[in-house]
C-alpha positions in Angstrom: -107.8 -15.9 38.0 -105.8 -17.5 35.8 -106.1 -17.8 31.9 -104.0 -18.9 28.6 -103.1 -17.4 25.1 -101.4 -19.2 22.1 -98.8 -17.2 20.5 -95.3 -18.4 18.8 -91.5 -17.1 18.4 -89.9 -17.4 15.1 -86.8 -19.9 15.1 -85.0 -19.5 12.0 -87.7 -19.6 9.6 -89.7 -22.5 12.0 -92.5 -21.6 14.6 -92.3 -22.4 17.6 -95.5 -22.4 19.8 -95.6 -20.2 23.3 -97.7 -20.0 26.1 -99.2 -16.9 27.6 -100.5 -17.2 30.9 -101.9 -14.9 33.3 -103.0 -14.9 36.6 -104.4 -12.4 39.3 -104.6 -12.6 42.4 -104.7 -10.2 45.3 -101.2 -8.9 46.9 -99.6 -5.8 46.5 -100.5 -4.4 42.9 -97.5 -5.3 40.9 -97.1 -6.3 37.2 -94.6 -9.5 37.0 -93.5 -11.3 33.8 -91.3 -14.0 33.9 -89.9 -16.8 31.5 -86.5 -15.8 29.8 -87.2 -13.0 28.3 -86.0 -10.4 26.5 -85.6 -6.9 27.1 -88.4 -5.7 24.7 -90.8 -8.7 25.8 -89.9 -7.4 29.3 -91.1 -4.1 28.3 -94.1 -5.3 27.3 -96.0 -4.7 30.7 -95.4 -1.3 30.4 -96.6 -0.9 27.0 -99.8 -2.9 27.7 -100.6 -1.5 31.3 -100.7 2.1 29.1 -102.7 0.6 25.9 -105.2 -0.8 28.6 -105.7 2.1 30.5 -106.1 4.5 26.9 -108.5 2.1 25.7 -111.1 2.4 28.9 -110.6 -0.9 30.5 -109.7 -0.3 34.4 -107.5 -2.5 36.2 -107.9 -3.0 39.9 -104.5 -2.8 42.0 -104.2 -6.7 42.0 -100.6 -9.1 41.8 -100.5 -9.4 37.7 -98.0 -12.4 37.4 -97.4 -13.6 33.5 -95.2 -16.5 32.2 -94.2 -17.8 29.2 -93.9 -21.6 28.6 -92.1 -23.3 27.9 -89.4 -21.3 29.9 -86.3 -22.8 28.4 -86.4 -20.8 25.1 -85.5 -17.0 25.0 -88.3 -15.2 24.2 -87.8 -12.2 21.8 -89.4 -10.1 19.9 -92.7 -7.5 19.9 -95.2 -9.8 18.8 -96.3 -10.9 22.7 -98.1 -7.3 23.2 -101.3 -8.7 21.8 -101.1 -12.0 23.6 -99.9 -10.3 26.8 -103.3 -7.9 26.4 -105.6 -10.6 25.9 -104.4 -12.9 28.8 -104.9 -9.9 31.2 -107.9 -9.1 29.9 -109.1 -12.8 29.9 -107.8 -13.0 33.8 -109.7 -9.8 34.7 -112.8 -10.9 33.3 -113.5 -9.2 30.1 -112.8 -11.9 27.5 -114.6 -15.5 28.4 -111.7 -18.3 28.7 -113.0 -20.9 26.2 -113.3 -18.6 23.5 -109.6 -17.3 23.6 -108.8 -21.2 23.7 -109.7 -21.3 20.1 -107.2 -18.6 18.7 -103.7 -18.1 17.9 -102.7 -14.5 18.7 -100.1 -12.5 18.1 -98.8 -8.5 17.7 -97.3 -5.5 18.6 -99.4 -3.1 20.7 -98.8 0.8 21.0 -99.4 2.8 24.0 -103.0 4.1 22.8 -104.0 0.4 22.2 -103.2 0.2 18.0 -102.2 -2.9 17.1 -98.8 -3.0 15.0 -97.8 -5.1 12.6 -95.0 -7.7 13.0 -92.4 -9.9 11.6 -93.3 -13.5 10.4 -96.7 -14.2 10.5 -96.8 -16.4 8.0 -95.0 -19.1 9.4 -95.9 -19.0 13.2 -99.7 -18.8 11.4 -99.2 -22.2 9.0 -97.7 -23.6 12.4 -101.0 -23.2 14.5 -102.7 -24.9 11.5 -100.4 -27.7 11.9 -101.5 -28.0 16.0 -105.1 -28.4 14.9 -106.3 -24.4 15.3 -108.6 -23.1 13.1 -108.8 -19.4 14.1 -106.0 -16.5 14.6 -106.1 -13.0 15.5 -103.3 -10.8 14.0 -102.5 -7.2 12.8 -104.6 -5.6 10.5 -101.7 -5.2 8.0 -100.7 -8.8 8.4 -104.0 -10.3 7.8 -103.5 -11.0 4.1 -100.3 -12.7 4.7 -102.0 -14.9 7.3 -104.9 -15.4 5.0 -102.5 -17.2 2.5 -102.6 -20.1 4.9 -105.3 -22.2 3.9 -108.6 -23.7 6.0 -107.8 -21.0 9.0 -109.8 -18.2 10.2 -108.0 -15.0 10.2 -109.5 -12.0 12.3 -107.5 -8.9 12.0 -107.7 -6.2 14.9 -106.6 -2.5 14.3 -106.7 -2.2 18.1 -107.5 -3.8 21.8 -111.3 -3.0 21.3 -111.4 -5.0 17.8 -109.6 -7.6 20.2 -112.1 -7.7 23.0 -115.0 -7.9 20.5 -113.8 -10.6 18.5 -113.1 -12.6 21.7 -116.2 -12.3 22.8 -118.2 -13.3 19.4 -118.9 -10.2 17.8 -116.3 -9.6 14.9 -116.1 -11.0 11.7 -112.7 -13.0 10.2 -110.7 -11.1 7.7 -112.3 -13.3 4.4 -110.5 -12.7 1.2 -110.1 -14.8 -1.5 -106.7 -15.9 -3.3 -107.1 -15.2 -6.5 -103.7 -16.4 -7.8 -104.2 -14.4 -11.6 -104.3 -10.8 -9.7 -101.3 -12.2 -7.3 -99.0 -12.5 -10.7 -96.2 -9.8 -11.0 -95.9 -7.7 -13.6 -94.0 -8.9 -16.9 -90.3 -10.5 -15.9 -87.2 -9.9 -17.5 -86.9 -12.3 -20.4 -83.7 -13.2 -22.8 -86.4 -11.7 -25.8 -85.1 -8.5 -24.8 -81.3 -9.0 -25.5 -80.3 -8.7 -28.7 -77.5 -11.5 -30.0 -75.0 -12.7 -27.7 -76.3 -16.2 -28.4 -73.4 -18.1 -27.0 -74.0 -16.6 -23.2 -77.8 -17.6 -23.7 -76.8 -21.2 -24.8 -74.8 -21.0 -21.8 -77.6 -19.7 -19.3 -79.7 -22.5 -20.4 -77.4 -25.6 -20.2 -76.4 -24.5 -16.9 -80.4 -23.4 -15.5 -80.7 -27.1 -16.7 -79.2 -28.6 -14.3 -78.9 -25.5 -11.6 -75.2 -25.3 -12.2 -73.5 -22.3 -11.0 -72.2 -20.0 -13.7 -69.2 -16.9 -13.9 -69.8 -14.6 -16.5 -66.0 -12.6 -17.3 -65.4 -10.1 -19.7 -65.0 -6.3 -19.9 -67.6 -3.2 -18.3 -70.4 -2.6 -20.7 -70.5 -6.4 -22.1 -74.1 -7.5 -20.8 -73.1 -9.9 -17.5 -75.5 -7.9 -15.3 -78.2 -8.2 -18.1 -78.3 -11.4 -19.2 -78.0 -12.2 -15.4 -81.0 -10.6 -14.3 -82.8 -12.4 -17.0 -81.9 -15.8 -15.7 -84.8 -16.5 -13.9 -86.9 -15.7 -16.5 -86.3 -19.2 -17.6 -86.4 -21.3 -15.0 -89.4 -23.7 -14.0 -92.0 -21.7 -12.2 -92.2 -22.7 -8.1 -94.9 -24.9 -6.8 -96.9 -24.6 -4.0 -94.4 -26.3 -1.3 -91.3 -23.8 -2.5 -93.4 -21.1 -2.7 -94.3 -21.5 1.0 -91.1 -22.1 2.1 -89.7 -19.1 -0.1 -92.8 -17.0 1.7 -91.5 -18.0 5.1 -88.1 -16.9 4.9 -89.4 -13.3 3.5 -92.0 -13.2 6.0 -89.9 -13.6 8.8 -87.5 -10.6 7.2 -90.7 -8.4 6.9 -90.2 -8.4 2.8 -93.2 -10.5 2.2 -95.6 -7.9 0.5 -98.9 -9.6 1.6 -101.0 -8.2 -1.0 -99.0 -10.1 -3.3 -100.1 -13.3 -1.8 -97.3 -16.1 -1.6 -94.0 -15.7 -3.5 -94.6 -16.2 -7.5 -91.4 -15.6 -9.0 -87.6 -17.1 -8.2 -85.8 -14.7 -6.6 -83.1 -12.6 -7.6 -80.7 -11.5 -5.0 -77.6 -9.3 -6.0 -75.6 -7.8 -3.2 -73.5 -5.1 -3.1 -69.3 -6.5 -2.6 -69.1 -4.3 0.4 -71.2 -7.0 1.9 -69.9 -8.0 5.5 -70.2 -12.1 6.3 -72.6 -12.3 8.2 -75.4 -10.2 6.0 -74.6 -12.8 3.1 -74.8 -15.7 5.5 -77.5 -14.7 7.8 -76.9 -13.9 11.5 -77.1 -10.9 13.9 -78.2 -10.1 18.0 -81.5 -11.8 16.7 -80.4 -14.1 14.0 -82.4 -13.4 10.4 -81.9 -15.1 6.9 -79.3 -13.5 4.8 -78.7 -13.1 0.9 -78.1 -16.7 0.6 -81.5 -17.5 2.2 -83.1 -14.7 0.4 -81.9 -15.9 -2.9 -83.3 -19.5 -1.9 -84.8 -21.5 -5.0 -83.2 -18.5 -7.3 -80.4 -16.8 -8.1 -77.5 -15.2 -6.1 -75.7 -12.7 -8.3 -72.3 -11.2 -7.0 -71.3 -9.2 -9.5 -67.6 -7.9 -9.4 -66.9 -11.0 -7.9 -63.5 -10.0 -7.2 -64.1 -7.1 -4.7 -65.6 -9.0 -2.4 -64.0 -9.8 0.9 -61.9 -13.5 0.9 -63.4 -14.6 4.1 -67.4 -13.8 2.9 -66.5 -15.9 -0.4 -65.3 -18.4 1.6 -69.0 -18.7 3.9 -70.4 -19.4 0.8 -68.8 -23.0 0.4 -70.7 -25.4 2.9 -73.6 -24.3 1.9 -73.5 -24.4 -1.8 -72.9 -28.1 -0.7 -75.3 -28.9 1.8 -78.1 -26.3 0.2 -78.9 -25.1 4.0 -76.5 -23.0 6.3 -76.7 -23.4 10.4 -76.0 -20.4 12.5 -75.0 -21.4 16.1 -75.5 -19.3 19.2 -74.7 -19.7 22.7 -78.7 -20.4 23.4 -79.5 -22.0 20.0 -78.9 -23.4 17.1 -80.9 -21.9 13.7 -80.8 -23.3 10.0 -82.1 -21.4 7.1 -82.5 -23.0 3.7 -80.0 -22.0 1.0 -80.7 -23.8 -1.9 -79.5 -21.3 -4.5 -78.0 -21.4 -7.8 -74.8 -19.0 -8.0 -74.1 -16.4 -11.0 -70.9 -14.1 -10.7 -69.6 -11.7 -13.0 -66.1 -10.4 -12.7 -64.3 -7.7 -15.2 -61.7 -9.0 -17.6 -58.6 -7.3 -16.8 -58.2 -4.5 -15.0 -62.0 -3.4 -15.1 -61.3 -0.2 -17.7 -63.6 -0.1 -20.8 -62.6 -0.9 -24.1 -62.6 2.6 -24.8 -60.3 3.7 -21.7 -58.2 1.1 -22.4 -57.6 2.3 -26.0 -57.2 5.9 -24.5 -54.1 4.8 -22.1 -52.4 2.6 -24.5 -52.7 5.5 -27.5 -52.0 8.2 -24.9 -48.8 5.9 -23.5 -47.3 5.6 -27.0 -47.7 9.1 -27.7 -45.8 9.9 -25.1 -42.8 7.1 -25.5 -42.7 8.3 -29.1 -42.9 12.8 -28.6 -40.7 12.5 -24.8 -37.9 10.6 -26.8 -36.2 13.9 -26.8 -36.1 14.2 -22.7 -34.7 11.1 -22.9 -32.1 12.1 -25.7 -31.1 15.0 -23.6 -30.8 12.9 -20.6 -28.3 10.1 -22.3 -26.3 13.1 -24.4 -25.9 15.5 -21.1 -26.0 13.1 -18.2 -26.2 9.3 -18.8 -24.2 8.5 -21.8 -25.8 6.1 -24.4 -24.6 3.1 -22.3 -26.2 3.9 -18.6 -29.2 5.2 -20.7 -29.8 1.9 -21.8 -29.0 0.3 -18.5 -31.6 2.5 -16.5 -33.9 2.8 -19.3 -34.2 -1.3 -19.7 -34.5 -1.2 -15.6 -37.4 1.0 -15.6 -39.0 -0.7 -18.4 -38.2 -4.3 -16.2 -40.0 -2.7 -13.4 -42.9 -1.5 -15.5 -43.4 -5.3 -17.2 -43.2 -6.4 -13.1 -45.7 -4.0 -12.2 -48.2 -5.6 -14.7 -46.8 -9.3 -14.2 -48.4 -8.9 -10.1 -51.7 -10.5 -10.0 -54.1 -8.3 -8.9 -55.4 -9.4 -5.5 -58.1 -6.4 -5.7 -59.1 -4.2 -8.9 -58.1 -1.1 -7.0 -54.8 -2.8 -6.7 -54.5 -3.6 -9.9 -55.5 -0.2 -11.4 -53.0 1.6 -9.8 -50.3 -1.1 -10.9 -51.7 -0.8 -14.4 -51.2 3.0 -14.1 -48.2 3.4 -12.5 -46.8 0.9 -15.3 -48.3 3.2 -17.9 -46.5 6.2 -16.5 -43.1 4.4 -16.2 -43.2 2.8 -19.7 -44.1 6.7 -21.0 -40.6 7.8 -19.7 -38.2 7.1 -22.6 -35.0 7.3 -20.7 -33.1 5.6 -23.4 -34.3 8.6 -25.9 -32.2 7.3 -29.3 -29.2 5.6 -27.2 -29.5 2.9 -29.3 -28.9 4.7 -32.8 -26.5 6.7 -30.8 -24.3 3.4 -30.3 -25.1 2.8 -33.5 -23.6 6.0 -35.0 -20.3 5.8 -32.7 -19.4 2.6 -33.5 -18.2 3.9 -37.6 -16.5 7.2 -38.4 -18.0 9.6 -40.0 -16.5 9.5 -43.3 -17.7 5.7 -43.2 -20.6 6.4 -44.9 -21.8 3.3 -46.4 -20.8 0.9 -43.2 -22.8 3.2 -41.4 -25.9 3.1 -43.3 -25.4 -0.5 -43.2 -25.7 -0.7 -39.8 -28.5 1.6 -39.2 -30.0 -0.3 -41.8 -29.7 -3.6 -39.5 -30.9 -2.1 -36.6 -34.0 -0.6 -38.2 -34.7 -4.2 -39.7 -33.9 -5.8 -36.6 -36.5 -3.8 -34.3 -39.4 -4.2 -37.2 -38.6 -7.6 -37.2 -38.8 -8.0 -33.2 -41.9 -5.2 -33.6 -43.2 -8.3 -35.8 -42.8 -11.4 -34.1 -43.5 -9.9 -29.8 -47.2 -9.3 -30.5 -47.7 -12.5 -31.9 -45.8 -14.2 -29.0 -47.3 -11.5 -26.7 -50.9 -12.6 -27.6 -50.6 -16.1 -27.6 -49.1 -16.3 -24.2 -51.5 -13.3 -23.0 -54.7 -15.3 -24.3 -54.0 -17.6 -21.4 -52.2 -15.3 -18.8 -51.5 -12.3 -19.8 -49.2 -12.3 -16.3 -47.2 -14.8 -17.7 -46.8 -12.4 -20.5 -45.6 -9.3 -18.9 -43.4 -11.5 -16.7 -41.6 -12.7 -20.0 -41.4 -8.9 -21.1 -39.7 -8.1 -17.9 -37.1 -11.1 -17.7 -36.4 -9.1 -21.7 -36.0 -6.0 -20.7 -33.8 -6.7 -17.8 -31.4 -9.3 -19.5 -30.9 -6.3 -21.8 -30.0 -3.8 -19.5 -27.8 -6.6 -17.4 -25.9 -7.7 -21.2 -25.2 -3.7 -21.7 -23.9 -3.1 -18.0 -21.6 -5.9 -18.0 -20.1 -6.3 -21.6 -20.5 -2.9 -22.4 -17.0 -2.2 -21.8 -15.6 -5.6 -23.6 -17.7 -4.7 -26.9 -17.9 -1.2 -27.2 -14.6 -0.2 -25.1 -15.2 3.8 -24.7 -18.0 4.2 -26.9 -20.9 5.8 -25.2 -19.5 5.3 -21.7 -19.8 9.2 -21.1 -22.0 11.8 -22.1 -20.8 13.8 -24.9 -21.9 17.0 -23.5 -21.5 16.7 -20.0 -24.1 19.3 -18.3 -22.8 21.1 -15.6 -23.9 20.4 -11.9 -26.1 24.0 -11.8 -27.2 23.3 -15.2 -28.6 19.5 -13.9 -29.6 21.1 -10.1 -31.8 23.6 -12.3 -32.9 21.0 -14.7 -34.1 18.8 -11.8 -35.5 21.5 -9.6 -37.7 22.4 -12.9 -38.5 18.7 -13.6 -39.9 18.1 -9.7 -41.8 21.3 -9.4 -43.7 20.5 -12.8 -44.5 17.1 -12.2 -45.8 18.6 -8.7 -47.8 21.2 -10.2 -49.5 19.1 -12.7 -50.1 15.8 -10.2 -51.9 18.6 -7.6 -53.8 19.8 -10.1 -55.2 16.6 -11.6 -55.7 15.3 -7.9 -57.6 18.4 -7.3 -59.6 18.5 -10.2 -60.7 14.8 -10.1 -61.1 15.5 -6.1 -63.8 18.2 -7.3 -65.2 16.3 -10.0 -64.3 18.9 -12.4 -61.9 16.3 -14.0 -62.6 13.1 -15.1 -60.4 10.2 -16.8 -60.7 11.6 -20.3 -59.9 14.9 -18.9 -56.7 13.9 -17.3 -55.8 11.8 -20.8 -56.3 14.7 -22.4 -53.7 16.7 -20.4 -51.3 13.6 -20.4 -51.5 14.2 -24.4 -51.5 17.3 -25.0 -47.9 18.0 -22.7 -47.0 15.5 -24.7 -47.1 18.3 -27.3 -46.7 20.7 -25.8 -43.0 19.9 -24.1 -41.0 19.2 -27.3 -42.4 22.0 -28.9 -41.3 23.9 -25.8 -37.5 22.0 -26.1 -37.4 23.1 -29.6 -37.8 26.6 -28.9 -35.5 26.8 -26.4 -32.9 25.2 -28.7 -34.1 27.7 -31.6 -33.0 30.5 -29.4 -30.4 29.7 -27.2 -27.7 32.5 -27.6 -25.0 29.8 -28.6 -26.8 28.8 -31.6 -25.6 30.5 -34.6 -27.0 31.9 -37.9 -25.4 28.9 -39.8 -26.8 26.6 -37.4 -30.3 28.1 -37.2 -30.4 27.7 -41.3 -29.8 24.0 -40.4 -32.2 24.0 -38.0 -35.3 25.2 -39.8 -35.6 22.4 -42.4 -35.5 19.6 -39.8 -38.6 21.6 -37.8 -40.4 20.4 -41.3 -39.3 17.2 -40.5 -39.6 17.1 -36.6 -43.6 18.1 -37.1 -44.0 15.6 -40.4 -42.2 12.6 -37.9 -44.6 13.4 -35.1 -48.0 13.2 -37.3 -46.3 9.7 -38.4 -45.6 8.1 -34.8 -49.0 9.4 -33.2 -50.8 8.1 -36.1 -48.9 5.1 -36.0 -49.6 4.3 -32.2 -53.4 5.2 -32.8 -53.4 2.5 -36.1 -52.3 -0.1 -33.7 -54.8 0.5 -31.0 -57.8 1.3 -33.0 -56.8 -2.0 -35.4 -56.8 -4.1 -32.5 -60.4 -3.1 -31.1 -62.0 -3.1 -34.1 -60.2 -6.8 -34.5 -61.6 -8.1 -31.3 -64.7 -6.8 -32.2 -65.3 -7.6 -36.0 -63.0 -10.4 -37.4 -63.4 -14.0 -36.4 -59.6 -14.4 -35.2 -60.1 -18.4 -35.5 -58.1 -20.3 -38.5 -58.0 -24.4 -39.0 -59.4 -24.3 -35.0 -56.4 -21.7 -33.8 -57.5 -18.4 -31.8 -55.1 -15.7 -33.0 -55.0 -12.6 -30.6 -56.2 -9.2 -31.7 -52.7 -8.0 -31.0 -51.2 -10.7 -33.1 -52.9 -8.6 -36.3 -50.8 -5.2 -35.6 -48.0 -7.4 -36.8 -48.9 -6.9 -40.5 -48.2 -2.8 -39.6 -44.9 -3.8 -39.0 -44.3 -5.9 -42.1 -45.3 -3.6 -44.2 -42.9 -1.6 -42.9 -40.4 -4.3 -43.4 -40.7 -4.5 -47.0 -41.2 -1.0 -47.8 -37.9 -0.1 -45.7 -36.1 -2.5 -47.1 -37.3 -1.3 -50.5 -36.0 2.1 -50.0 -33.2 0.9 -48.9 -32.5 -0.5 -52.2 -33.4 2.4 -54.2 -31.8 5.2 -51.5 -28.1 2.7 -52.1 -28.0 1.3 -55.6 -30.0 4.0 -57.9 -29.8 7.5 -59.0 -32.4 8.5 -56.6 -30.1 8.3 -53.3 -27.6 11.0 -54.7 -30.2 13.9 -54.2 -28.5 16.8 -54.8 -28.7 19.2 -51.3 -29.8 23.3 -51.4 -27.5 25.9 -51.8 -27.6 26.9 -48.4 -26.7 23.5 -46.8 -24.0 23.1 -49.7 -23.0 26.8 -49.1 -22.5 25.7 -45.0 -20.4 22.7 -45.9 -18.2 24.7 -48.3 -17.9 27.4 -45.9 -16.3 24.4 -43.1 -14.2 22.6 -45.6 -12.4 26.0 -46.9 -12.2 27.2 -43.1 -10.6 23.7 -42.2 -8.6 23.8 -45.2 -7.1 27.2 -44.4 -6.6 26.2 -41.1 -4.8 23.1 -41.7 -2.2 25.1 -44.3 -1.2 27.7 -41.6 -0.9 24.8 -39.3 1.5 23.1 -41.8 4.2 26.0 -41.5 4.1 25.8 -37.9 4.8 22.1 -37.1 6.2 19.0 -38.1 4.3 17.0 -40.5 3.7 14.3 -38.0 2.1 16.8 -35.4 -0.1 18.4 -38.4 -1.1 14.9 -39.5 -2.1 14.6 -35.1 -4.1 17.9 -35.6 -5.6 16.5 -38.2 -7.0 14.1 -36.7 -8.3 16.1 -34.1 -10.0 18.6 -36.4 -11.7 16.4 -38.2 -13.4 14.7 -34.7 -14.5 18.3 -34.0 -15.9 18.2 -37.6 -17.7 14.5 -37.3 -18.9 15.8 -33.6 -20.6 19.0 -35.4 -22.1 16.8 -37.5 -24.0 15.1 -35.4 -24.8 17.9 -33.5 -22.9 17.5 -30.0 
């Protein structure tokens, strides 16, 4: 006997009609299936044979041939099990053929005869209706989905016995009224939940009015994702055609909830940045719609846009223009709709929160101020002031250069930023600038030396006042360019000292004042690298274990910035070569040092806190010009310039500049002076006048070096 059953397969989101033919004849008992079948379809004969046996349908030993037409289309999926079972039962006479011709049949069958749900029922039933069919038989779980097609009688089956009863006219069709009110989803996210952000809301309304794509740029926690999630709430409602088209896509992917009926709300898809190109565009061994098709008539939200692979983003180019995507395979070409609104978000800068960035800058500034002792040690004992200036400016140029490199990924940008901040925190120059200024004048020329230091400090203050303004304006357009210019300036400074230092300074600052021995240098370097390795190892291990976090690392750095100078001062004070008189001179300077630490840290924190406050709370637009937050930190240097000038005048031109020193300092100075005079008196009796003058100059030089702490 011969029978034929109507079914279908999914091609893209469209349904292609397939006929399942069954023929039972005498001959060897073989169950054959032909018609360009995939492996899961070929396995259907074993599932169907076992399911029929377990349901009580005895099949005599006959030659069974199953053919799938048209033969040029590859058949895949598990939805052919039920049509094959119905075709075989019809061929054996369990079901009347005239009854089967009226039905569209699809479903998977288990070994116990239970009918399992399949994907893509909605487009298959819709296509069957277009072919003039009025009845369909589908798995019970897919009945609600099939009932979404109007004017189609849906018969839901749970097992093969139900299918036989229905096809023999003993079953009832699945009748569920389509109630649009019950199928509505819960409350949709709305802009009414967002306080403030009026400009962003207005931008979203403008973009949605023309379905224009949108890009959010801002620091973490600014509300980019929150705003994006609420954009579907201001889009117009889907019409019937759009709901059906969108529901077909979700049905093919197995994402349609039949209890909710047709898709009522516009989709919001937010794939992770690790998504593959195939996951975004669609495809696979058995092609299925990707995220851009699942976002059809809705929003495709790409958070952390810079983290997506370049080849993944390039896939969006053609679908955004043509509103569809074509996926070509060897045997067929699949077309999926892709009419979506692209909303992307990217982190401004390097992805650090405002608090993290402020903490990093403050820690770097504190380290720079407090570690200057280490730089001064390098300058005085290892490099010499001039070499320290060259090396220090080259290191600064490298640190600025790293920040001038555009970040090709967030991770690379963060790594470069951290390395750059570490390099900035290494004050290799120490007080070399001040040392060079002091060495240019004799110790007995206090007026000119004071004037030189005044010019030096005023120049630094003016530079500190102008730099934030220039860097702020450049950084608002391209902060990479700002760091590039800073790198050039630091490098130029170092090169000028390197190539013109001998011409302008002669031997001044060329060599360290108190050169360190090889043994001392080796010991110091060993101790330095040991400490660095231990600290880095502790940080890495604790971070890996989850014990240490970002704030913990900053706390360690800040703590060391206080501990190291204290240890340095303690070692100086306990040095065996320090005399009692030198001890008495050091103690007052400890108080001054503590005050300077507080002043330096307060200055750094004040600048950072001011920049954060100004960016968040102050209207920075003046006469149509927007000022960067860093610009306002120039006020700190401006006040310093005015106050410093006033203090220089008071110190040099009034009685306040002629303060009396303590008796302890005065007695030390007098003891030194008596010793020098006595020594000179003894020498005058032993040498000629010219030799005495030469020795006097030498002793004066020694005294000068002693007063400078060298």
